[in-house]
N, C-alpha and C positions, 0 to 999 in steps of 0.2 A: 269850681266855677259856679257861678250862681246865676240865678235868674231871679231876681226881684228883691223884695225888701230885705235888706241886710243891715245888721247893726255893726258899725265900725267905731271902735273905741281908740282914739289916739289924740287926746286933748282937743277934741273938737275938730281934728283934721281928718279928712277922708283918706286915711292911709292905715296900713296894718289890717288888712281885710281878714275876715273869718267867715265861715259858713257861706261860701260863694257858690257851691253847687246846689243852689236852691232857687225856687222861683214861686211867685204867687200865680195861681191859675185864673186870674181875672183879667179882663181886658183893660180896665181903667183902675189905676191905683190912686187913691186919694191920700191926703196927708193925715187922715184919721185912722190909725192902725186898728182901733177897736172894731171896725166894721168887718174885718177879715179875721178868721180864726185859725186857718191853717194854710200851708203852702206845699207844693210838690218839691221834692228834692231827691238827689242821688246821695245815698248814705252808705256807710259800712257798719256792720254790727260786730265785726271782728277784723283783725288784721290778716292780710293774705294777698293772693293774686287777683287777677281781674274778676274772678267769679264772686268776690265778696261785695261788689257794687250792687246796690238794690235801689229801685225806684219806689218812692212812697208819696202819697198825697196828704199825709197826716202829720207833717212837721209843724208844730206851733209857730206862728209868726212871732219874731222877737218884738219886743216893745221898748220904747224909750223910757228907761227907768232912772237915768242919772243925768246930771246937768250937761255932761259933755258927750252924750250919746248922739250918734248920727245914723239915721236909717235911710237906706238906699234901695231904690228900685233898680235892680241890675239889668242892664241891657246886653252885656257880653262879658265874658271872663276868659282868661287864658290859663292853660295848664303849664306847670313848671316841673322839672325833674324832682323837686322836693315833694310835690304832691304824689308822685308815683312812689317815692320812697316811704312817705308817710302812710300810704295805703298798706304797706307791708310792716308797719310798726316802727319805722326808723324815727328816732327822736321822741318817742312817746313820753319818756320820763320828764324831760325838760319842757316839752310843749304842753303836756297836761298841767304842769305846774304853772305855766303862763296862763292857761285857760282858767284855772282855779288855784290860787296860791295856797289854799288850805287842803289841796288834794292829797297831800302826803298823810294827813291825819284823819280826814273825814270820809275816806272810802269813795271819793268821787269817781264816777265812771264816765268816760268820754263818749260812750256809745249811746244811741246811734250818732256817728260822727260824720259831719259834712265836710268834705275836703275842699281845697281851693284857697288861693291867696291873692288873686288878681281880679280886678273888675273895672267896669266903666258903666255908669248909670246916672240916675237922677235922684237927688235928695227928696224924700217925701216927708220926713219929720226930723226935728232936732230937739235936743234938750235945751233947757233955759239958759245954760252957760255958753252955748255955741253962738259965736258972733261972726265967724268967717264964712259960714254957709247958711243958706235958707232953702226951704222947700222950692223945688223947681230948678235948682242949680244942677248943671251937668258936672259930674265929678269923676274922680280917680286922677290919673294924669290925663286931663281932658282938654287938650289944646283945641282951639276953635277950628283948626284946619283938619281935624281927624274925625272919622266915624267912631262909633262906640266900639266896633270890632277892632279897629286899628288901635284905639286908645287902650283897650283892655290888654294889649300885648306889651305894654310898657312899664307899669308901676313897679312890679316886683324886680324886674331886671334893672330898672333905673336905680332903685334904692340899693340894690345889691352892688351894682357897679360903683356908685358913689361911695358906699361904705368901704369898698376895697381900694379904689383909686385915690379917693380924697382923704378919708379918715385914716386908713392904714398905709396907703402909698404916698401920702403927702403931696399929691398933685392938685392943682387947681388951675383956673383960667390964667392966672398971672404967672404961675411957675412951670407950666407944661411946655412952653415954647421950645421947640427943638429937642426936647427930652426924648431919649430913645426908650421905647416901651415894647416889651414882648408880651403877647397874649397867647397862651396855649389853649387849644380847643376852642377856636374863635368863631365857629360857625353857628353856635347855639344862641340862645336869647341874650345871656349876659355878654358873650363875646361880640355879637353884632352890635349891641348897644355901646359897648366900651370902645370899639373902633371909632364909631361916629363921634362919641363924646371927646375922645382924645384928639381926633382930627379937628374938631371945632375949636379946641384949645391950642392947636398948633404943634402937637407932638409928632414925632416920627414913629410910626406903628409897624411892627413886624408881627406876623401871626403864624401859628401852626394850624394846619387843617388838611383835609384830604384833597387830592387833585381836583375832584369834581366840585369842590366848594370854593376854589380859588377865584372864579369869576364873581361870586357873590361878595366875598370879603374885599376884593379889590374894588368892586363897584361901590362899596361903602366907604372906601378911602384908604384901605391898608396899603402901605408903601411897599412891603415885601411879604411874600407868603411862602412858607416852607411846607412842602408836602411830607407829612409824617409817614406815608406809605412808601416813599421812595428812598429807602435806606435809613441809616441811623440819623434821627432828627438832631441829636446832640452834636454830631460831627458837622452837620450842615450849618447849624447855628454858631458853632465855634469858629467858623470861617468869617463871621461878621464882626463888626465893631461891637464892643460890649454894651450892655444895657444899663439904664438908670433905674428902671422898675420892671419887674416881671409879675404879671397877673396870671396865676395858674388856675385854670378851670378843670384840670384833668386829674391831678393828684397822683397816687401810686408812687412810682419811682421817679417821677419828674423832678422833684426837689433834689434828688441825689446828683443830677447833672445841671439843673437850672441855676443853682446859686453860683456855679463857676462862670456863668455867662455875664454876671453883674460886674460893674466897675468896682474894683476894690478900693477901700478906704476913701470913699467919696460920698457916703451917705446913701448908697444904692439900697433898694428894698425889694425883697422877695415876699409877695403876698399870695397866699393860697386860700381858696374858697373850700378846700377839701381838708377838713380837720377831723380828729378823732373824738371831739367833745361829745357829740350826741351818741355815737356808738359806745363810748365809754360809760356814759350815764345809763344807757339802756342795759348794758351787760353787768356793770358793777354797782349800780345804784347811784343816787344823786350825789351823795357826799364823796364816796370813794372814786366814782367816775370823774367828778369835777377836779378832785385833787390830783388824780393821775394825769388828766389832760393838762392841768396847769403845770405840773412838773415836766411833762414832755415839752410844752411850749417854752418853759424857762430854759431847759437844757439846750434845745435847738437854737434859741435866740442867743444864748451865751456862746455856743460853739461858733456860730457864724460871725458874730461881732468880734470875737477874739481872734479868729483865724484870718478874716479878710475885711473886717469893717463893714460887713453887710448886715442890714437889719432884716430879721426873719419875723413875719407876722401872719396871723390868721385873720380872716375877715368873715363877717356874717351879714346876712340880710338884716337891715335895720329900717323900719318904717319911719318916714320923715316927710311931713307935709311941705315944708319950704323947699326941699329937694325936688319934689314933683312940680312945684311952681316954677322953679328954674328950668326943669326939663320941658315944661309946656312952652316956655318962651323960646327955647332952642328949637323945638318942633315947629312952632309957628314961624320962626325965622328961616326954616328950611335947612337947619343944621343937622337935624336928626330925623330919620325916616323910620316908621314902624316896619318891622320885618315879619310878616305873617306867612308861614309856610302852608298851613292847613286850617280849614274852618269846618266846624261840625255844628249841626243843630242840637238843641238841648236834649232831644230824645236819643241822641247817639253819644252820650258821655262815655259809655264803655269803649266805643270805637275810638274816641279821642285819646283815651288812656292807652289803647293798643298802639295807636300811632306813636305816642310818646315812647312806648316800650321798645320800638324798633331802633331807637337811637339815631345817630348821624343827623341831628337836627339841622335845619337850615332856617333858623328863626323860630317863631313861636307857633304853637297850636292853640286855636281860639274856639270857644264854644259860644254860639249865638243864642241868646235867650230871648225867644219871641214873647210878646205880651199875650198873644192868644194861645190858649192851651191846646188848640187843635192844630195838627200838622197835616199838610197834604203829602201825598207820596213823593212829589217832586221836592218838597222842602226837606224831607228826611234824607235825601241823598247827600252823601258826603261831598262837600265842595272843597277841592284842593286847588290852591293857587300855586302854580309852578313859577318860582322866581327866575327871571331871565338871567342867564349867565352872560356877563360881559366878556 
C-alpha cells in the first residue's frame, strides 16, 4: 500500500500497481519529481513473517523515465492476501522476473521490497506517450462517487474477478442472464466484488461462506448462501440445481467435489484462483516449475472435458485499464459498492497485515495515506468499520 508518488507501468494506464506501501513526506506534491529526493515507505529486506516489515524514510522517489510511465501521489491503498503471501516469499521467482526480465542472468535483488498492489490517488507526472491521463487526474478505479479509501479497495479484486469470470469463465453482460454461478469463499474481496458484478449482469449467484457472513453476502445480492461450517458443504450443494460456472477462491480439495456440481456436456466451466504455478516455480525453478504446472493444467483439463464435458481453467490477476473504466461506470451507477472492513493509518501498516493474517475477511483492509507526515495520537488509532449484517 502506498502513500504517494508511485510509478505505474501499463501502457499509460493506471493499472498494475507496484511500490504502493510508500509515501512522500511532504504536504504538497508538485508535478516536478526532481524537487523531492526520497520518500518514506514500509519495506522488507528479507522474506518472513510480520517482523520483517521495516519503516524507512530513505527510499528514492521513482522518476518518469519512459514515454508510458505514470507517477501517482497515492491517497489510499488496500491489502490483498497476495501481499501477505509475497511477504513470505510466495511467487518470488515469477514476480521478480516481471520486475526485471533480466533478473535470471544479472543477479537482480528485489530488496528492499515495497509490497502492495492496490491504490487510489492523483497523477502528478506522465511520460510523453501518455494521452489518457494528465497531472491532477484522480486515478485507480476512481469513480466520481467514491472516496480514495473506498476506491483503493476495488482495482485488484476487480481485475482478478474479470480475469476469472470473463476471460476464463466466458461470462459477460450479454451472456450472464440467468446463468447459475457458484462462488466458494465469497466473503473476501474477490468474492464480494464478484457477487455484485454477476448480479449487475443478471446471473443467479450461490455462495459458500460462514454463517456470520451470510448477511453481508445476501446484502450484496447473493441469491443463496451455503454455510460451510454447518456440515458437508458438498452434500448441501448437491441438493441444488447444477451450475454453469464455478469460481473457486478456496482451493485445496474443493475441486475434487466442485466439478461434479457443474452441468455436464453444456460448456460449463470450473475456474480456480488457487493454482500451483507460483509455488512450483518457487520450488523447482522457472523452467521446471512452469513445465510441471503446465502439465498439471493440461491433465486436469483433459480429464474433465473427457469425463463430463466440463472446462477446467486457472485464472490470475491481470491488470487492465479498460476493465477499471467499466467498473467505474458500474460503481457510479450504483451497481457495485466498495466493501471496506477495516481501515488503518499509514503508520500502522504492520497492524494492517496482522488484520489480514487473521483470515475470515469481510471485504477489504485499507491503509489511508495522509499527505502530512505527522500523525496525532487519535489519527493513529485503528478505525474499523463493522459492516451491518442484513
